[in-house]
N, C-alpha and C positions, 0 to 999 in steps of 0.2 A: 226383454222376453223372458218370462219366468217359468218356462216349461220344466226346467230342472227341479225347481222347488215343488211344483204341483205333483210331479210324478213321485219324487221321493216321499212326499207327504202321504201318499196313498199306498206305499209299499206294504204288502202283507207278508211279513217274514215268517210268521208262525209255522206255515206248512211249506210254502213254495221253495224258499231258499234251502231249508233243511233237506227237502227231497231232492233238489237238483244239485247242490254243492256237495262235494264228496265228504268232507269232514269239517267244514267250516261251520261254526255255530256262533251267531252274534245276534243280539237283539237291537235291531235298527230303531224300533220305536223309542227305546230308552236313549239310544245314542243321539238321535236327532231332536229329542224333546226340548233340550235347553235353548234351541236356536229359534230366532224369529223367522217365520216363513214369509215375512214381508221383504226380506232382504235377499238379493240374488247372490249366488255363489260365484266365486272368482275363477278358480282354475280346477281342472280335473286331470289327474295323471292316470293314464291307462296302462296297466301292466299285464294282467293275466285274465284269462277268460273263464267266466262262470255264467250261469243263467238263472234268472228269477222271473217271476211273473208280476206285473203291476195290476193294481185294482182296476175295475171296469172303467172308471173315469179316465184312465190312461190307456185304454185297450188299443189305441192306434199307435202305441209305442211299444218297444220291447226292451226289457233289461237284458243286454247281451253281455258278455264276458269281459271282466276287467278288474283292476283294483282302483278304487276311487279315493283320492286324497283331497280333502278340502283345505286349501292353504289359508284363505282369509276371506273376509267379506269384500265385495267389489266396491272400491272407492268410486270407480267411474260410473257405476250404476246409480249410486246415491248422490254423487256430486259433492260429498263432504266426508271428512274423516269421522268414523264412529267413535264414540267414547269407549275407551278400553275398559273391559270388565270381565267377569267370569265367562260370559257367553262368548266373547271374542277370543279369550284364551282357549276355551274349549274348541272353538271353530278352528283355530290355528293348528291345534294338535290332533284334531279328529281324523283318524284314518279308518276307513271302512274296509276291512280285509276281504270281505266277500266280493266287493267291487260292483260298480254299476256304471255301465255305459249305456245311456239311453239313446236308442236309435229309432228313427222313424221307420216303422215296419214296412217291409215289402210284402208282396203276396206270399212269397215262399217262407219268410221268416216269422210270420205273425205269431204262430202258436206251436211251432214244431222243432225248435232248436234243441229241446230236451228229449225229443221223441226218438225211439229206437225201432228200426224196421229190419225184419229178417226175410231172407229169401229161402224158401223151401223148394228144393229141386230134386226130382226123383231119379234123374238119369243124366250121365255126362259122357256117354260112350260113343258120341259121333261129333263131327265137326260143327254141326248146327248148335248142339248144346254147349260145346266149348266156346263158340262165338257168342252165344247168349250170355254165358257167365263172364266173358271178357267185356262185353258191352255193359253189363251190370257194374263191373269194377270201374270201367272208364267213366261212367256218369256219376256213380254214387260216391266214389272217393273224393272228388272235388266238392260234392255237396256236403259231405261230412266235414271236410277241412274248412269250408266256408261257414259252418255252423247252421246250415239249413236243417239238418237232423243230427242227432248225437251219434248214431250208428246205422250202418246198412250192411249187416253181415250176411254172407251167403253160405248155405249148407246144402250138400248133396248126399243122398243116401248111398250106401255101398251097393245095394241091390235095387233093381226096379220093382219094388214090392210095395203095394199100398199099405200093408200093415206096418212096414218099417217107416214109411213116410208119416203115417198117422202118429206113431210114437215120436217121431222127430218134431211134429207140430205140437204135441203135448209137452215136450221138453221146452219148446219156445214159450209156451204159455207159462210154465214154471219159472222161466228165466225173465219174465216180465217185459217182453217186447210189446210195443204199442201197436204194431201192425205186422202182419205176415203176408208176404207175397208168395203165391203158390203156383208152381207148374206141376200139375197133379198127375199122379200115376193112374188115377181112375176118376171118372166124373162123379161117382156115387160112394165109393168105398171110403173116402176121406171125410164124408159129410159129418160123421159123428165127431171127429176131432175138430173140424172146422166150426161146428156148432159150439163145442166147448170153448173154443177161442172167442167166438162172438159173445157167449154168455159171460166171459171174463172181461168183456169190454175191449177186446182186441179187434182191430179192423183187419179183415181178410180180403185180399184181392187176388183172384185167380186169373191166369193168362195162359194162352197156348193150350195146355191141358187144363181145362176149366173144371170147376166143381158145380154141382147143381144145388147145393145147400142155399136156401133163399137169403140167408143173412150175408152171404159173400157177394162181392162184386166180381164181374166177369169181363175179361177183355179177350176178344177172339176175332179172327178173320172169318169170313164165310167159307169154311173149309169145304162144305158140300159144293158150293159154286166153283171152288178151285178145282175139284174133281170133274165137274161137268164141263168146265172150260177146256180141259184136255181133249174131251171128245169133240167139242165144237171145233177145235183146231185141227184135229185129225180128219174130221169130215171135210174141212176146207182143203186140206193137203192131199187127202186120199179119198176122194168122193165115191169111189167104188167099194170102199170098206175093206174088210178082211179080218184076219184072226189077230187077237191081241193077247199079250201076257201082262198080267197085273202084278206089280210089286207093292206090297203093303208095308206099313210101318211097324210100330210096336203093338203086339196083340193086346187087346183090352183097353187101349187108351182112346179117349174121346176123339182125338185128332185122326187117328187111323180109321175109326169107324165112320166119321163124317166124310173124309175124303173118298173112302171106298164107296160109300153110299152115293156120293155125287157122281163118281165114275160109272156106277151101274145105272143111275138115272140117265146119264148121257148115252149109254149104250141102248137103253130102252127107247130113247128119242132118236137114235141113229141105228136102226136095226141092221144096217149093212155091216156093222161090226159085231164080233163075237169074242168074248173072253174065254180062251181055251185053257188057261192055266193061271194059278195064283200062288204066290209065295210071300213070306214075310222077310223083308230085308232090314228091319229095325232102323231104317233111316241111316244106315251105315254102308259104305261102299264094300268093305270086305265081306260083311254078312250077306249083302245082296249078291255079290259075285258068286259066292259059294252056293247060295240058294238057287240062283238062276242056272248055274252049271249043273246042279243036281236035277233040275226039272226038265232041262232042254232035251235030253234023250227021249223023253216021253211025249214031246210036243211035235206037232206037224212042222214040216220044213218052211211053210209059207207064212211065218209070223210077219205081219206088216208093221206092227207098232207095239211099244211097251209103255204102258201107263204107270206112273210112279207117284211117290209122295215126297220125294226130296232126299238127297243123299244116297241115292241108289243107281242113278243113271250111268255113272262111270263104271261101277262094278258090273252092271248089266252089259255094257258095251264090251268090257274085257271078257266076259263069259261067252258072248256071241262070237267074238273074234277067236277065242281059244278053241271053240267048237267048230270053227270053219264055216259058220253060218253066214248067210247074207245079212248085212247090218240093217235092222229095221229102224223106223223112226222112233227114237227114244225120247220121251219127255224128260227134261232135266229138272234139277231142283236147286239151282243157284249156287252150288258148291264150286269152289275154284277149280278143282280137278275136272269137274264136268264141263265147265265153261272152256277150260284150256283144251280138253279133248274135242269139244265141239268146234273150236276155232281151227284146230289142226285139220279136222275133217272138212270143214267149210273151205279152207284154203286148198286142200288136196282135191276134192271132188264136188264141191258145192253143196255139201250136206246141209240140210235144213231141219230145224226143230224149234222148239220154244222151251223156256225154263220158267218155273213158277214155284214160289214158296212163301211162307211167312218170314218176315225179316226177324232174325234173332234179337235185334234191338228192341223188340216188343217188351222185353224184360224191363227196359228203361222207362217205357211208357207206364208199366205197372208200378214202378217205383214212384213216379211223379203222381200217379193217381192216388196211391196210398198216402203220399205226403199231403195232397190237396184235401183228402178226406179228413186226415188228422188236423188239418188247418181249419176245419169247420166249413169247407166249401160244399155246396150241393152238387153231388156227383151221381148221375144215373147208375143204376145197378148193372145195366147192360151196355157195353161199349164195343163197337165194331171198328176194326181198322182194315184198310185194303191190303191184299197180298201183293207181293213184289213180283212182277212179271218181266221177263227179258225176252224180247223178240229178236229176229235175225239182224235187224239193222241196229240194235242196241248192244250186240254181243261184245264188240271190241271195247266200247266205253265201260261196260260193266266189268269186263275182265281186267281192265287196267286198274280199276279201283278196288278190286277184291284181292286181299292178301293170299299168298300161297298157303294152302291148307285151310283157308277160311271160307266164308260165305258172303255173298252179296248182301249188303246190310243197310239199314237205316236206324240211327239212334235218335232218341227223342229228347228234346229240351222241355223245360217247364212250360214254355210258351206253346210248344207243340201239344203237350198234354192238355193244356187249358183249351186249345182249339178243338181237340177231340171231344172233350167234355161238353163244350158249348154246342158242338154239332149234334150231340146226342140228346139235347134237351128239347 
């Protein structure tokens, strides 16, 4: 089997190895010219990892990381000893310092082992964002170590400002990243920077906080439906309706607007409910507690429910308890402290509610989607994933698997991403 010779024969070193290898410069064309391509190579010694690209004839293989030393011609393959001469001497002493380990390519490794992906994140001030960043690290670190991509760096802006995130994306363009995964501060304010990235040949994948720039890919749950589902649940549990308090997320962010719109559509479809107050909790328990404590004195006593966006249920409960108010039915957002409080109330008095949010591990889906696009796969521009809902009978199991201070979560593998992509076609 002569695949080694075939692939080495078609190596194009002029651009690919010089671009990929840090400081190695070698002309393989001259190095291998003296040798007969009809003779198989005997042994390969693999020492360190580098990456190069083979010609189209060998596109189903990948030159992945190594040092290649050719010891001699294979006697076994020819069945006879070759005449010693200049070519054999050269073969014995020929060491290719850039290295070549030819691997049959997998779906992940075909074209991305030299690619660099960056995460642009606009905010890290709550448990969901912290879990999102941790999920990114959990999945991308092994991917980098395995050589699937060259880098998967995460960056978070100091302030939740679209202008700052736009500047961050522009810096990523200058740094030469091949793909940028974005959790955006605004669906529209980043479009200019995103378009600059696309024009520079950079793949842009937005998730959670998506962007509207047509050149970018978008991964989101149906946030509007997530809001409407809260009212559907309340209508089942509280058929007579009543007054509601709405706790929103970060002002001006796509997710906040969509969930709130869904909640209000749900109220319109269930007119027995009325929203009598609204505050921004920024998807953070401490912010939500302070905001709810500030508005409660101006609200009627008979609040029957609190509709939320995630990360604010526990803070709302603490505010109601501190005010001596009767505890309403509070929709939770999959945070561990919310689930733990819910479990305590359930055990104490049979408290019932539901919990719903997007899994923070959606960042890992965005990573794999970017990798697949860089790999040349056909990926639809719009991808939708289900939100993660916890009902009364699933509380204990979800709480058991959610770390203290964390969020109920799902992280995505390459195969999961491929299934999401296939379902969208």
